[in-house]
C-alpha positions as CSV (number, residue, x, y, z in Angstrom):
1,A,0.0,0.0,0.0
2,I,2.9,2.4,0.8
3,E,4.6,1.7,-2.5
4,A,1.3,2.1,-4.4
5,R,0.5,5.2,-2.4
6,K,-2.9,3.7,-1.5
7,D,-4.9,4.2,1.7
8,I,-5.4,1.0,3.6
9,V,-7.9,-0.6,6.0
10,V,-6.4,-3.2,8.3
11,G,-8.6,-5.8,10.1
12,T,-5.9,-8.2,11.2
13,T,-4.3,-8.6,14.7
14,G,-1.0,-9.8,16.0
15,W,1.0,-6.7,15.1
16,Y,-0.1,-4.2,17.9
17,D,3.3,-4.5,19.7
18,R,4.8,-2.7,16.7
19,L,2.0,-0.1,16.5
20,D,4.3,2.9,17.1
21,E,6.7,1.7,14.3
22,V,3.8,1.2,11.9
23,R,2.3,4.6,12.7
24,K,5.7,6.3,11.9
25,V,5.9,4.5,8.6
26,V,2.4,5.4,7.6
27,E,2.8,9.1,8.7
28,S,6.0,9.5,6.8
29,S,4.5,7.9,3.6
30,G,1.5,10.3,3.5
31,I,-1.1,7.5,3.1
32,G,-4.2,7.0,5.2
33,M,-4.7,3.9,7.5
34,V,-7.6,2.7,9.5
35,Y,-7.2,-0.3,11.7
36,A,-9.5,-2.2,14.1
37,A,-9.7,-5.8,15.1
38,N,-13.4,-5.9,14.7
39,F,-13.0,-5.5,10.9
40,S,-12.2,-9.2,11.0
41,I,-14.9,-11.3,9.3
42,G,-14.6,-14.0,11.9
43,V,-15.2,-11.6,14.8
44,Q,-18.1,-10.0,13.0
45,L,-19.6,-13.4,12.3
46,F,-19.4,-14.3,15.9
47,Y,-21.0,-11.0,16.9
48,R,-24.0,-11.7,14.6
49,L,-24.4,-15.2,15.9
50,A,-24.1,-14.2,19.5
51,R,-26.6,-11.3,19.2
52,A,-29.0,-13.5,17.3
53,A,-28.8,-16.1,20.0
54,A,-29.3,-13.6,22.7
55,E,-32.3,-12.0,21.0
56,N,-33.9,-15.4,20.8
57,G,-33.4,-16.3,24.4
58,L,-30.6,-18.7,23.8
59,A,-28.2,-17.5,26.5
60,L,-25.7,-20.3,26.3
61,P,-25.1,-20.1,22.5
62,A,-24.8,-16.3,22.9
63,L,-22.3,-16.8,25.7
64,D,-20.2,-19.2,23.6
65,G,-20.2,-16.7,20.7
66,Y,-18.9,-13.9,22.9
67,R,-16.3,-16.2,24.5
68,R,-15.0,-16.9,21.0
69,I,-14.7,-13.2,20.3
70,L,-12.9,-12.7,23.6
71,S,-10.5,-15.5,22.9
72,R,-9.3,-13.3,20.0
73,E,-9.8,-9.9,21.6
74,P,-9.7,-10.2,25.4
75,N,-10.4,-6.5,25.9
76,D,-13.3,-6.1,23.5
77,R,-15.8,-4.2,25.6
78,D,-18.9,-5.0,23.5
79,A,-18.0,-8.7,23.8
80,L,-17.4,-8.4,27.6
81,R,-20.7,-6.8,28.0
82,G,-22.5,-9.3,25.9
83,A,-20.8,-12.2,27.6
84,G,-21.7,-10.8,31.0
85,V,-25.4,-10.3,30.2
86,A,-25.6,-13.8,28.5
87,A,-23.9,-15.4,31.5
88,A,-26.4,-13.8,33.9
89,A,-29.3,-14.9,31.7
90,A,-27.9,-18.5,31.9
91,Q,-27.6,-18.1,35.7
92,R,-23.8,-18.3,35.5
93,Y,-23.4,-15.5,37.9
94,E,-19.7,-15.9,38.6
95,D,-18.9,-15.6,34.9
96,A,-21.3,-12.6,34.7
97,R,-19.5,-11.0,37.6
98,R,-16.1,-11.6,36.0
99,Y,-17.0,-10.3,32.5
100,L,-18.9,-7.2,33.6
101,T,-16.3,-6.2,36.2
102,R,-13.8,-6.3,33.4
103,Y,-16.1,-4.4,31.2
104,F,-16.4,-1.5,33.6
105,A,-12.7,-1.6,34.4
106,L,-12.0,-0.8,30.8
107,G,-14.2,2.1,30.2
108,P,-16.9,4.6,31.5
109,A,-19.3,3.5,34.2
110,D,-22.5,5.1,32.8
111,D,-24.1,1.9,31.3
112,Y,-27.1,1.4,33.6
113,E,-28.2,-1.9,32.0
114,A,-24.8,-3.5,32.5
115,A,-24.5,-2.1,36.0
116,F,-28.0,-3.5,36.9
117,V,-27.2,-6.9,35.5
118,L,-23.9,-6.9,37.5
119,G,-25.8,-6.0,40.6
120,E,-28.2,-8.9,40.0
121,A,-25.2,-11.3,39.5
122,L,-23.5,-10.0,42.7
123,S,-26.7,-10.3,44.7
124,S,-27.1,-13.9,43.5
125,L,-23.6,-14.6,44.7
126,G,-24.4,-13.3,48.1
127,Q,-22.2,-10.2,47.7
128,K,-24.8,-7.8,48.9
129,G,-22.5,-4.8,49.5
130,A,-20.9,-5.0,46.0
131,A,-24.4,-5.5,44.6
132,A,-25.7,-2.4,46.3
133,A,-22.7,-0.4,44.9
134,S,-23.5,-1.6,41.4
135,Y,-27.2,-0.9,41.7
136,T,-26.3,2.6,42.9
137,R,-24.1,3.1,39.9
138,A,-27.0,2.1,37.6
139,L,-29.3,4.4,39.5
140,K,-27.0,7.4,39.1
141,A,-26.7,6.7,35.4
142,I,-30.5,6.7,35.0
143,D,-31.0,9.8,37.1
144,A,-28.4,11.6,35.0
145,A,-30.4,11.0,31.8
146,S,-32.2,14.1,30.5
147,K,-35.2,12.1,29.2
148,P,-35.2,8.6,30.7
149,S,-37.1,6.1,28.6
150,F,-39.9,3.9,30.0
151,Q,-37.5,1.0,30.2
152,M,-35.0,3.0,32.1
153,R,-37.7,4.1,34.6
154,L,-38.8,0.5,35.0
155,V,-35.2,-0.5,35.8
156,R,-35.0,2.4,38.2
157,A,-38.1,1.2,40.1
158,N,-36.6,-2.3,40.4
159,I,-33.3,-0.8,41.7
160,L,-35.1,1.2,44.4
161,Q,-36.7,-2.0,45.5
162,R,-33.4,-3.9,45.6
163,L,-31.8,-1.0,47.6
164,G,-34.6,-1.3,50.3
165,R,-36.3,2.0,49.3
166,A,-39.6,0.3,49.2
167,Q,-41.9,3.3,49.3
168,E,-40.0,5.1,46.6
169,A,-40.1,1.9,44.5
170,L,-43.8,1.4,44.8
171,A,-44.4,5.1,43.9
172,A,-42.3,4.7,40.8
173,F,-44.2,1.5,39.9
174,E,-47.5,3.2,40.3
175,A,-46.5,6.1,38.1
176,L,-45.4,3.7,35.4
177,R,-48.6,1.6,35.7
178,A,-50.6,4.8,35.2
179,E,-48.7,5.3,32.0
180,R,-48.9,1.7,30.8
181,P,-51.6,-0.2,32.7
182,N,-51.4,-3.3,30.4
183,D,-47.6,-3.7,30.4
184,R,-47.0,-7.3,31.5
185,D,-43.4,-6.9,32.5
186,L,-44.3,-3.9,34.6
187,R,-47.1,-5.8,36.3
188,A,-44.9,-8.8,37.1
189,D,-42.2,-6.6,38.6
190,M,-44.7,-4.6,40.6
191,V,-46.4,-7.7,42.0
192,T,-43.0,-9.1,42.9
193,A,-42.1,-5.9,44.8
194,L,-45.4,-5.9,46.6
195,M,-45.0,-9.5,47.7
196,Q,-41.4,-8.8,48.9
197,N,-42.9,-6.0,51.0
198,K,-45.6,-8.4,52.3
199,S,-48.3,-6.2,50.7
200,Y,-50.2,-9.3,49.6
201,D,-53.6,-7.6,49.2
202,D,-52.1,-5.0,46.9
203,A,-50.4,-7.7,45.0
204,Q,-53.7,-9.4,44.4
205,R,-55.3,-6.1,43.4
206,V,-52.6,-5.6,40.7
207,L,-52.9,-9.1,39.5
208,K,-56.7,-8.9,39.2
209,S,-56.7,-5.5,37.5
210,P,-57.8,-5.4,33.9
C-alpha cells in the first residue's frame, strides 16, 4: 500500500506490539490507514451469531459466541458486556461478575443496564455490599439521563426496591402503571415488589386489575 500510495484498512491482529513503528511509517509515507480488530470477518460473524442467539433467548449459545470473540480480543468491551449479560441470563453468575467487572474496568461507568445486571449477579452470589454499589451506579446513570425512557424508569423502580427503598419503588411502579396499565413486564415486577414488601392484598389487586 505504501509503495502504491494507496490508503489502507487493516482488520488483522498480532502486530499491535509494533504499532508505534507502523504509525511512523504510515505518517512518513503520507497515506491513510484505518485499523480495528473488529473488521475481522470472523469476529463480526461471531457478533452476529451471539446477538441472534441472545435475541432469541438462547443465552448459552450467545455466551459461547462472545467467548470466541474474547479468545481473539480479550479487551473487546462489547463482547465483555454481551458475555456478562448472557452469562447472567444463563444463571452463571460468577462468569457474569467476571465479565462485567472487566467491562467496567476498561471504560466509562454510565451503562445502567450492565450495572444493573452486574448487581443482579453479585446479589445472587451473596455479595450484597458489592451488589448495592452496582445498583447505585446504575441508579446514578439513569438519574443523569435528561429524558429517561420507560424501560430506564422501570429498571429504576426495580433498583429502588433492591436497595430497600420500598416506598419510593412502589411510587415509581404506580407512576409507570398509570402510564402503561397493560404492560405485563411492569405488572410482574410490581407484583414481585409488593410481595417482597408483604403487601399481599395490593399484589392481588394488581394481579386482578384489567
